[in-house]
HTML snippet that shows the backbone in 3Dmol.js (N, CA, C, O; Angstrom):
<script src="https://3Dmol.org/build/3Dmol-min.js"></script>
<div id="view" style="width:600px;height:400px;position:relative"></div>
<script>
const pdb = `
ATOM      1  N   UNK A   1     102.867 120.220 116.323  1.00  0.00           N
ATOM      2  CA  UNK A   1     103.079 118.997 115.566  1.00  0.00           C
ATOM      3  C   UNK A   1     104.561 118.625 115.589  1.00  0.00           C
ATOM      4  O   UNK A   1     105.448 119.479 115.588  1.00  0.00           O
ATOM      5  N   UNK A   2     104.784 117.323 115.609  1.00  0.00           N
ATOM      6  CA  UNK A   2     106.157 116.810 115.572  1.00  0.00           C
ATOM      7  C   UNK A   2     106.252 115.769 114.454  1.00  0.00           C
ATOM      8  O   UNK A   2     105.235 115.194 114.067  1.00  0.00           O
ATOM      9  N   UNK A   3     107.450 115.518 113.930  1.00  0.00           N
ATOM     10  CA  UNK A   3     107.592 114.458 112.922  1.00  0.00           C
ATOM     11  C   UNK A   3     107.294 113.088 113.531  1.00  0.00           C
ATOM     12  O   UNK A   3     107.530 112.870 114.719  1.00  0.00           O
ATOM     13  N   UNK A   4     106.786 112.188 112.736  1.00  0.00           N
ATOM     14  CA  UNK A   4     106.472 110.835 113.196  1.00  0.00           C
ATOM     15  C   UNK A   4     107.705 110.150 113.763  1.00  0.00           C
ATOM     16  O   UNK A   4     107.589 109.319 114.664  1.00  0.00           O
ATOM     17  N   UNK A   5     108.875 110.484 113.253  1.00  0.00           N
ATOM     18  CA  UNK A   5     110.106 109.859 113.721  1.00  0.00           C
ATOM     19  C   UNK A   5     110.404 110.179 115.186  1.00  0.00           C
ATOM     20  O   UNK A   5     111.214 109.494 115.810  1.00  0.00           O
ATOM     21  N   UNK A   6     109.763 111.206 115.743  1.00  0.00           N
ATOM     22  CA  UNK A   6     109.973 111.596 117.139  1.00  0.00           C
ATOM     23  C   UNK A   6     109.024 110.872 118.095  1.00  0.00           C
ATOM     24  O   UNK A   6     109.180 110.979 119.311  1.00  0.00           O
ATOM     25  N   UNK A   7     108.046 110.138 117.566  1.00  0.00           N
ATOM     26  CA  UNK A   7     107.104 109.411 118.420  1.00  0.00           C
ATOM     27  C   UNK A   7     107.831 108.256 119.103  1.00  0.00           C
ATOM     28  O   UNK A   7     108.762 107.675 118.544  1.00  0.00           O
ATOM     29  N   UNK A   8     107.398 107.936 120.308  1.00  0.00           N
ATOM     30  CA  UNK A   8     108.039 106.897 121.096  1.00  0.00           C
ATOM     31  C   UNK A   8     107.442 105.521 120.793  1.00  0.00           C
ATOM     32  O   UNK A   8     106.298 105.414 120.351  1.00  0.00           O
ATOM     33  N   UNK A   9     108.219 104.486 121.034  1.00  0.00           N
ATOM     34  CA  UNK A   9     107.759 103.113 120.838  1.00  0.00           C
ATOM     35  C   UNK A   9     106.531 102.846 121.706  1.00  0.00           C
ATOM     36  O   UNK A   9     106.514 103.179 122.892  1.00  0.00           O
ATOM     37  N   UNK A  10     105.513 102.248 121.112  1.00  0.00           N
ATOM     38  CA  UNK A  10     104.274 101.952 121.821  1.00  0.00           C
ATOM     39  C   UNK A  10     103.247 103.059 121.759  1.00  0.00           C
ATOM     40  O   UNK A  10     102.104 102.862 122.173  1.00  0.00           O
ATOM     41  N   UNK A  11     103.621 104.205 121.259  1.00  0.00           N
ATOM     42  CA  UNK A  11     102.731 105.362 121.198  1.00  0.00           C
ATOM     43  C   UNK A  11     101.856 105.298 119.949  1.00  0.00           C
ATOM     44  O   UNK A  11     102.338 104.977 118.862  1.00  0.00           O
ATOM     45  N   UNK A  12     100.573 105.604 120.108  1.00  0.00           N
ATOM     46  CA  UNK A  12      99.656 105.707 118.970  1.00  0.00           C
ATOM     47  C   UNK A  12      99.406 107.179 118.705  1.00  0.00           C
ATOM     48  O   UNK A  12      99.025 107.928 119.606  1.00  0.00           O
ATOM     49  N   UNK A  13      99.622 107.587 117.469  1.00  0.00           N
ATOM     50  CA  UNK A  13      99.486 108.987 117.078  1.00  0.00           C
ATOM     51  C   UNK A  13      98.613 109.083 115.833  1.00  0.00           C
ATOM     52  O   UNK A  13      98.383 108.084 115.152  1.00  0.00           O
ATOM     53  N   UNK A  14      98.130 110.283 115.538  1.00  0.00           N
ATOM     54  CA  UNK A  14      97.310 110.532 114.363  1.00  0.00           C
ATOM     55  C   UNK A  14      98.069 111.417 113.400  1.00  0.00           C
ATOM     56  O   UNK A  14      98.591 112.461 113.791  1.00  0.00           O
ATOM     57  N   UNK A  15      98.136 111.012 112.146  1.00  0.00           N
ATOM     58  CA  UNK A  15      98.832 111.803 111.129  1.00  0.00           C
ATOM     59  C   UNK A  15      98.028 113.066 110.844  1.00  0.00           C
ATOM     60  O   UNK A  15      96.836 112.995 110.547  1.00  0.00           O
ATOM     61  N   UNK A  16      98.678 114.211 110.934  1.00  0.00           N
ATOM     62  CA  UNK A  16      98.013 115.496 110.711  1.00  0.00           C
ATOM     63  C   UNK A  16      98.426 116.159 109.400  1.00  0.00           C
ATOM     64  O   UNK A  16      97.655 116.926 108.822  1.00  0.00           O
ATOM     65  N   UNK A  17      99.649 115.866 108.923  1.00  0.00           N
ATOM     66  CA  UNK A  17     100.123 116.491 107.691  1.00  0.00           C
ATOM     67  C   UNK A  17     101.210 115.621 107.082  1.00  0.00           C
ATOM     68  O   UNK A  17     102.002 115.012 107.801  1.00  0.00           O
ATOM     69  N   UNK A  18     101.248 115.562 105.753  1.00  0.00           N
ATOM     70  CA  UNK A  18     102.295 114.833 105.042  1.00  0.00           C
ATOM     71  C   UNK A  18     102.918 115.798 104.045  1.00  0.00           C
ATOM     72  O   UNK A  18     102.214 116.420 103.249  1.00  0.00           O
ATOM     73  N   UNK A  19     104.249 115.920 104.092  1.00  0.00           N
ATOM     74  CA  UNK A  19     104.949 116.836 103.208  1.00  0.00           C
ATOM     75  C   UNK A  19     105.734 116.054 102.163  1.00  0.00           C
ATOM     76  O   UNK A  19     105.879 114.836 102.266  1.00  0.00           O
ATOM     77  N   UNK A  20     106.236 116.757 101.165  1.00  0.00           N
ATOM     78  CA  UNK A  20     107.052 116.120 100.130  1.00  0.00           C
ATOM     79  C   UNK A  20     106.418 116.234  98.767  1.00  0.00           C
ATOM     80  O   UNK A  20     105.321 116.771  98.610  1.00  0.00           O
ATOM     81  N   UNK A  21     107.130 115.717  97.784  1.00  0.00           N
ATOM     82  CA  UNK A  21     106.636 115.732  96.410  1.00  0.00           C
ATOM     83  C   UNK A  21     105.422 114.825  96.284  1.00  0.00           C
ATOM     84  O   UNK A  21     105.185 113.956  97.124  1.00  0.00           O
ATOM     85  N   UNK A  22     104.659 115.042  95.221  1.00  0.00           N
ATOM     86  CA  UNK A  22     103.442 114.261  94.998  1.00  0.00           C
ATOM     87  C   UNK A  22     103.719 112.759  94.958  1.00  0.00           C
ATOM     88  O   UNK A  22     102.938 111.971  95.490  1.00  0.00           O
ATOM     89  N   UNK A  23     104.827 112.360  94.331  1.00  0.00           N
ATOM     90  CA  UNK A  23     105.120 110.928  94.214  1.00  0.00           C
ATOM     91  C   UNK A  23     105.405 110.301  95.570  1.00  0.00           C
ATOM     92  O   UNK A  23     105.059 109.142  95.799  1.00  0.00           O
ATOM     93  N   UNK A  24     106.029 111.046  96.466  1.00  0.00           N
ATOM     94  CA  UNK A  24     106.300 110.528  97.815  1.00  0.00           C
ATOM     95  C   UNK A  24     105.002 110.419  98.601  1.00  0.00           C
ATOM     96  O   UNK A  24     104.761 109.416  99.273  1.00  0.00           O
ATOM     97  N   UNK A  25     104.168 111.447  98.516  1.00  0.00           N
ATOM     98  CA  UNK A  25     102.886 111.404  99.225  1.00  0.00           C
ATOM     99  C   UNK A  25     101.990 110.295  98.679  1.00  0.00           C
ATOM    100  O   UNK A  25     101.262 109.658  99.441  1.00  0.00           O
ATOM    101  N   UNK A  26     102.035 110.061  97.372  1.00  0.00           N
ATOM    102  CA  UNK A  26     101.250 108.993  96.756  1.00  0.00           C
ATOM    103  C   UNK A  26     101.744 107.631  97.248  1.00  0.00           C
ATOM    104  O   UNK A  26     100.941 106.755  97.570  1.00  0.00           O
ATOM    105  N   UNK A  27     103.062 107.458  97.305  1.00  0.00           N
ATOM    106  CA  UNK A  27     103.640 106.194  97.796  1.00  0.00           C
ATOM    107  C   UNK A  27     103.214 105.928  99.243  1.00  0.00           C
ATOM    108  O   UNK A  27     102.834 104.809  99.588  1.00  0.00           O
ATOM    109  N   UNK A  28     103.278 106.955 100.076  1.00  0.00           N
ATOM    110  CA  UNK A  28     102.868 106.789 101.474  1.00  0.00           C
ATOM    111  C   UNK A  28     101.375 106.469 101.571  1.00  0.00           C
ATOM    112  O   UNK A  28     100.964 105.663 102.405  1.00  0.00           O
ATOM    113  N   UNK A  29     100.564 107.100 100.717  1.00  0.00           N
ATOM    114  CA  UNK A  29      99.123 106.829 100.720  1.00  0.00           C
ATOM    115  C   UNK A  29      98.851 105.379 100.320  1.00  0.00           C
ATOM    116  O   UNK A  29      97.955 104.741 100.874  1.00  0.00           O
ATOM    117  N   UNK A  30      99.616 104.854  99.360  1.00  0.00           N
ATOM    118  CA  UNK A  30      99.451 103.457  98.952  1.00  0.00           C
ATOM    119  C   UNK A  30      99.786 102.493 100.086  1.00  0.00           C
ATOM    120  O   UNK A  30      99.245 101.390 100.151  1.00  0.00           O
ATOM    121  N   UNK A  31     100.680 102.915 100.979  1.00  0.00           N
ATOM    122  CA  UNK A  31     101.029 102.095 102.137  1.00  0.00           C
ATOM    123  C   UNK A  31     100.021 102.245 103.277  1.00  0.00           C
ATOM    124  O   UNK A  31     100.077 101.503 104.257  1.00  0.00           O
ATOM    125  N   UNK A  32      99.092 103.211 103.151  1.00  0.00           N
ATOM    126  CA  UNK A  32      98.068 103.420 104.168  1.00  0.00           C
ATOM    127  C   UNK A  32      98.277 104.652 105.023  1.00  0.00           C
ATOM    128  O   UNK A  32      97.499 104.905 105.942  1.00  0.00           O
ATOM    129  N   UNK A  33      99.316 105.425 104.736  1.00  0.00           N
ATOM    130  CA  UNK A  33      99.604 106.616 105.524  1.00  0.00           C
ATOM    131  C   UNK A  33      98.913 107.823 104.904  1.00  0.00           C
ATOM    132  O   UNK A  33      99.438 108.440 103.977  1.00  0.00           O
ATOM    133  N   UNK A  34      97.739 108.155 105.418  1.00  0.00           N
ATOM    134  CA  UNK A  34      96.987 109.324 104.955  1.00  0.00           C
ATOM    135  C   UNK A  34      96.615 110.168 106.173  1.00  0.00           C
ATOM    136  O   UNK A  34      96.654 109.693 107.308  1.00  0.00           O
ATOM    137  N   UNK A  35      96.256 111.414 105.922  1.00  0.00           N
ATOM    138  CA  UNK A  35      95.909 112.337 107.004  1.00  0.00           C
ATOM    139  C   UNK A  35      94.713 111.785 107.793  1.00  0.00           C
ATOM    140  O   UNK A  35      93.793 111.207 107.215  1.00  0.00           O
ATOM    141  N   UNK A  36      94.737 111.968 109.097  1.00  0.00           N
ATOM    142  CA  UNK A  36      93.709 111.529 110.055  1.00  0.00           C
ATOM    143  C   UNK A  36      93.695 110.019 110.282  1.00  0.00           C
ATOM    144  O   UNK A  36      92.700 109.474 110.760  1.00  0.00           O
ATOM    145  N   UNK A  37      94.793 109.339 109.942  1.00  0.00           N
ATOM    146  CA  UNK A  37      94.923 107.909 110.206  1.00  0.00           C
ATOM    147  C   UNK A  37      95.749 107.713 111.473  1.00  0.00           C
ATOM    148  O   UNK A  37      96.754 108.393 111.681  1.00  0.00           O
ATOM    149  N   UNK A  38      95.317 106.774 112.318  1.00  0.00           N
ATOM    150  CA  UNK A  38      96.076 106.445 113.524  1.00  0.00           C
ATOM    151  C   UNK A  38      97.199 105.484 113.171  1.00  0.00           C
ATOM    152  O   UNK A  38      97.014 104.537 112.407  1.00  0.00           O
ATOM    153  N   UNK A  39      98.375 105.748 113.746  1.00  0.00           N
ATOM    154  CA  UNK A  39      99.570 104.935 113.509  1.00  0.00           C
ATOM    155  C   UNK A  39     100.188 104.619 114.863  1.00  0.00           C
ATOM    156  O   UNK A  39     100.295 105.497 115.719  1.00  0.00           O
ATOM    157  N   UNK A  40     100.594 103.368 115.061  1.00  0.00           N
ATOM    158  CA  UNK A  40     101.267 102.967 116.291  1.00  0.00           C
ATOM    159  C   UNK A  40     102.718 102.629 115.974  1.00  0.00           C
ATOM    160  O   UNK A  40     103.001 101.887 115.033  1.00  0.00           O
ATOM    161  N   UNK A  41     103.631 103.177 116.764  1.00  0.00           N
ATOM    162  CA  UNK A  41     105.049 102.861 116.613  1.00  0.00           C
ATOM    163  C   UNK A  41     105.290 101.551 117.347  1.00  0.00           C
ATOM    164  O   UNK A  41     105.197 101.495 118.573  1.00  0.00           O
ATOM    165  N   UNK A  42     105.601 100.496 116.597  1.00  0.00           N
ATOM    166  CA  UNK A  42     105.795  99.169 117.172  1.00  0.00           C
ATOM    167  C   UNK A  42     107.221  99.014 117.681  1.00  0.00           C
ATOM    168  O   UNK A  42     107.440  98.521 118.787  1.00  0.00           O
ATOM    169  N   UNK A  43     108.195  99.439 116.868  1.00  0.00           N
ATOM    170  CA  UNK A  43     109.595  99.242 117.226  1.00  0.00           C
ATOM    171  C   UNK A  43     110.460 100.211 116.440  1.00  0.00           C
ATOM    172  O   UNK A  43     110.073 100.674 115.367  1.00  0.00           O
ATOM    173  N   UNK A  44     111.626 100.513 116.974  1.00  0.00           N
ATOM    174  CA  UNK A  44     112.597 101.353 116.276  1.00  0.00           C
ATOM    175  C   UNK A  44     113.928 100.609 116.227  1.00  0.00           C
ATOM    176  O   UNK A  44     114.449 100.182 117.258  1.00  0.00           O
ATOM    177  N   UNK A  45     114.471 100.457 115.023  1.00  0.00           N
ATOM    178  CA  UNK A  45     115.741  99.752 114.834  1.00  0.00           C
ATOM    179  C   UNK A  45     116.665 100.651 114.026  1.00  0.00           C
ATOM    180  O   UNK A  45     116.389 100.941 112.862  1.00  0.00           O
ATOM    181  N   UNK A  46     117.751 101.091 114.631  1.00  0.00           N
ATOM    182  CA  UNK A  46     118.766 101.915 113.956  1.00  0.00           C
ATOM    183  C   UNK A  46     118.155 103.109 113.242  1.00  0.00           C
ATOM    184  O   UNK A  46     118.579 103.454 112.139  1.00  0.00           O
ATOM    185  N   UNK A  47     117.173 103.738 113.854  1.00  0.00           N
ATOM    186  CA  UNK A  47     116.555 104.922 113.272  1.00  0.00           C
ATOM    187  C   UNK A  47     115.386 104.621 112.361  1.00  0.00           C
ATOM    188  O   UNK A  47     114.611 105.521 112.039  1.00  0.00           O
ATOM    189  N   UNK A  48     115.240 103.381 111.938  1.00  0.00           N
ATOM    190  CA  UNK A  48     114.107 102.990 111.106  1.00  0.00           C
ATOM    191  C   UNK A  48     112.944 102.591 112.006  1.00  0.00           C
ATOM    192  O   UNK A  48     113.149 102.090 113.112  1.00  0.00           O
ATOM    193  N   UNK A  49     111.723 102.814 111.527  1.00  0.00           N
ATOM    194  CA  UNK A  49     110.543 102.561 112.339  1.00  0.00           C
ATOM    195  C   UNK A  49     109.719 101.414 111.782  1.00  0.00           C
ATOM    196  O   UNK A  49     109.566 101.282 110.568  1.00  0.00           O
ATOM    197  N   UNK A  50     109.193 100.592 112.665  1.00  0.00           N
ATOM    198  CA  UNK A  50     108.192  99.598 112.296  1.00  0.00           C
ATOM    199  C   UNK A  50     106.877 100.133 112.851  1.00  0.00           C
ATOM    200  O   UNK A  50     106.733 100.352 114.053  1.00  0.00           O
ATOM    201  N   UNK A  51     105.923 100.337 111.945  1.00  0.00           N
ATOM    202  CA  UNK A  51     104.675 101.003 112.290  1.00  0.00           C
ATOM    203  C   UNK A  51     103.483 100.101 112.019  1.00  0.00           C
ATOM    204  O   UNK A  51     103.484  99.326 111.062  1.00  0.00           O
ATOM    205  N   UNK A  52     102.469 100.205 112.864  1.00  0.00           N
ATOM    206  CA  UNK A  52     101.199  99.504 112.673  1.00  0.00           C
ATOM    207  C   UNK A  52     100.221 100.520 112.103  1.00  0.00           C
ATOM    208  O   UNK A  52      99.917 101.527 112.742  1.00  0.00           O
ATOM    209  N   UNK A  53      99.729 100.250 110.896  1.00  0.00           N
ATOM    210  CA  UNK A  53      98.758 101.139 110.262  1.00  0.00           C
ATOM    211  C   UNK A  53      97.721 100.284 109.545  1.00  0.00           C
ATOM    212  O   UNK A  53      98.070  99.450 108.710  1.00  0.00           O
ATOM    213  N   UNK A  54      96.456 100.489 109.867  1.00  0.00           N
ATOM    214  CA  UNK A  54      95.352  99.775 109.219  1.00  0.00           C
ATOM    215  C   UNK A  54      95.580  98.266 109.161  1.00  0.00           C
ATOM    216  O   UNK A  54      95.549  97.687 108.075  1.00  0.00           O
ATOM    217  N   UNK A  55      95.803  97.633 110.275  1.00  0.00           N
ATOM    218  CA  UNK A  55      95.977  96.171 110.392  1.00  0.00           C
ATOM    219  C   UNK A  55      97.197  95.629 109.648  1.00  0.00           C
ATOM    220  O   UNK A  55      97.267  94.430 109.376  1.00  0.00           O
ATOM    221  N   UNK A  56      98.146  96.482 109.320  1.00  0.00           N
ATOM    222  CA  UNK A  56      99.380  96.049 108.661  1.00  0.00           C
ATOM    223  C   UNK A  56     100.575  96.637 109.385  1.00  0.00           C
ATOM    224  O   UNK A  56     100.485  97.704 109.992  1.00  0.00           O
ATOM    225  N   UNK A  57     101.691  95.937 109.315  1.00  0.00           N
ATOM    226  CA  UNK A  57     102.947  96.477 109.841  1.00  0.00           C
ATOM    227  C   UNK A  57     103.826  96.875 108.668  1.00  0.00           C
ATOM    228  O   UNK A  57     104.020  96.109 107.723  1.00  0.00           O
ATOM    229  N   UNK A  58     104.356  98.097 108.750  1.00  0.00           N
ATOM    230  CA  UNK A  58     105.159  98.646 107.665  1.00  0.00           C
ATOM    231  C   UNK A  58     106.447  99.190 108.262  1.00  0.00           C
ATOM    232  O   UNK A  58     106.430  99.836 109.309  1.00  0.00           O
ATOM    233  N   UNK A  59     107.570  98.923 107.586  1.00  0.00           N
ATOM    234  CA  UNK A  59     108.858  99.478 108.008  1.00  0.00           C
ATOM    235  C   UNK A  59     109.159 100.700 107.145  1.00  0.00           C
ATOM    236  O   UNK A  59     109.075 100.643 105.918  1.00  0.00           O
ATOM    237  N   UNK A  60     109.512 101.809 107.802  1.00  0.00           N
ATOM    238  CA  UNK A  60     109.854 103.048 107.103  1.00  0.00           C
ATOM    239  C   UNK A  60     111.200 103.548 107.591  1.00  0.00           C
ATOM    240  O   UNK A  60     111.540 103.391 108.763  1.00  0.00           O
ATOM    241  N   UNK A  61     111.963 104.148 106.696  1.00  0.00           N
ATOM    242  CA  UNK A  61     113.209 104.769 107.130  1.00  0.00           C
ATOM    243  C   UNK A  61     112.902 106.139 107.744  1.00  0.00           C
ATOM    244  O   UNK A  61     111.811 106.681 107.574  1.00  0.00           O
ATOM    245  N   UNK A  62     113.859 106.666 108.439  1.00  0.00           N
ATOM    246  CA  UNK A  62     113.673 107.930 109.155  1.00  0.00           C
ATOM    247  C   UNK A  62     113.315 109.075 108.208  1.00  0.00           C
ATOM    248  O   UNK A  62     112.555 109.969 108.580  1.00  0.00           O
ATOM    249  N   UNK A  63     113.858 109.055 106.980  1.00  0.00           N
ATOM    250  CA  UNK A  63     113.584 110.113 106.019  1.00  0.00           C
ATOM    251  C   UNK A  63     112.103 110.220 105.680  1.00  0.00           C
ATOM    252  O   UNK A  63     111.553 111.320 105.631  1.00  0.00           O
ATOM    253  N   UNK A  64     111.456 109.081 105.445  1.00  0.00           N
ATOM    254  CA  UNK A  64     110.027 109.102 105.157  1.00  0.00           C
ATOM    255  C   UNK A  64     109.221 109.441 106.405  1.00  0.00           C
ATOM    256  O   UNK A  64     108.224 110.159 106.326  1.00  0.00           O
ATOM    257  N   UNK A  65     109.642 108.935 107.538  1.00  0.00           N
ATOM    258  CA  UNK A  65     108.931 109.228 108.786  1.00  0.00           C
ATOM    259  C   UNK A  65     109.001 110.724 109.114  1.00  0.00           C
ATOM    260  O   UNK A  65     108.079 111.266 109.724  1.00  0.00           O
ATOM    261  N   UNK A  66     110.075 111.384 108.718  1.00  0.00           N
ATOM    262  CA  UNK A  66     110.211 112.821 108.956  1.00  0.00           C
ATOM    263  C   UNK A  66     109.254 113.643 108.100  1.00  0.00           C
ATOM    264  O   UNK A  66     109.034 114.818 108.396  1.00  0.00           O
ATOM    265  N   UNK A  67     108.690 113.076 107.071  1.00  0.00           N
ATOM    266  CA  UNK A  67     107.765 113.788 106.192  1.00  0.00           C
ATOM    267  C   UNK A  67     106.339 113.788 106.722  1.00  0.00           C
ATOM    268  O   UNK A  67     105.489 114.524 106.221  1.00  0.00           O
ATOM    269  N   UNK A  68     106.073 112.965 107.737  1.00  0.00           N
ATOM    270  CA  UNK A  68     104.737 112.893 108.318  1.00  0.00           C
ATOM    271  C   UNK A  68     104.740 113.571 109.680  1.00  0.00           C
ATOM    272  O   UNK A  68     105.590 113.290 110.525  1.00  0.00           O
ATOM    273  N   UNK A  69     103.792 114.456 109.880  1.00  0.00           N
ATOM    274  CA  UNK A  69     103.686 115.178 111.141  1.00  0.00           C
ATOM    275  C   UNK A  69     102.456 114.732 111.903  1.00  0.00           C
ATOM    276  O   UNK A  69     101.374 114.569 111.340  1.00  0.00           O
ATOM    277  N   UNK A  70     102.649 114.539 113.209  1.00  0.00           N
ATOM    278  CA  UNK A  70     101.573 114.027 114.073  1.00  0.00           C
ATOM    279  C   UNK A  70     101.275 115.012 115.181  1.00  0.00           C
ATOM    280  O   UNK A  70     100.400 114.762 116.011  1.00  0.00           O
TER     281      UNK A  70
END
`;
const viewer = $3Dmol.createViewer("view");
viewer.addModel(pdb, "pdb");
viewer.setStyle({}, {cartoon: {color: "spectrum"}});
viewer.zoomTo();
viewer.render();
</script>
């Protein structure tokens, strides 16, 4: 497994594990990031990621992306 932040632009990956405190995991779940969900890396800007998840595009900073393993 690698952190989501290491995925390449255009790559579709499946979330296998989410780490962090309960409040961080809850916040990510509210955005649609849950285990066994497919995520596509749309673009990377200055280390921040724009991700396609469940018909929505979400921007995440590298710190949050490092908490998700694919």
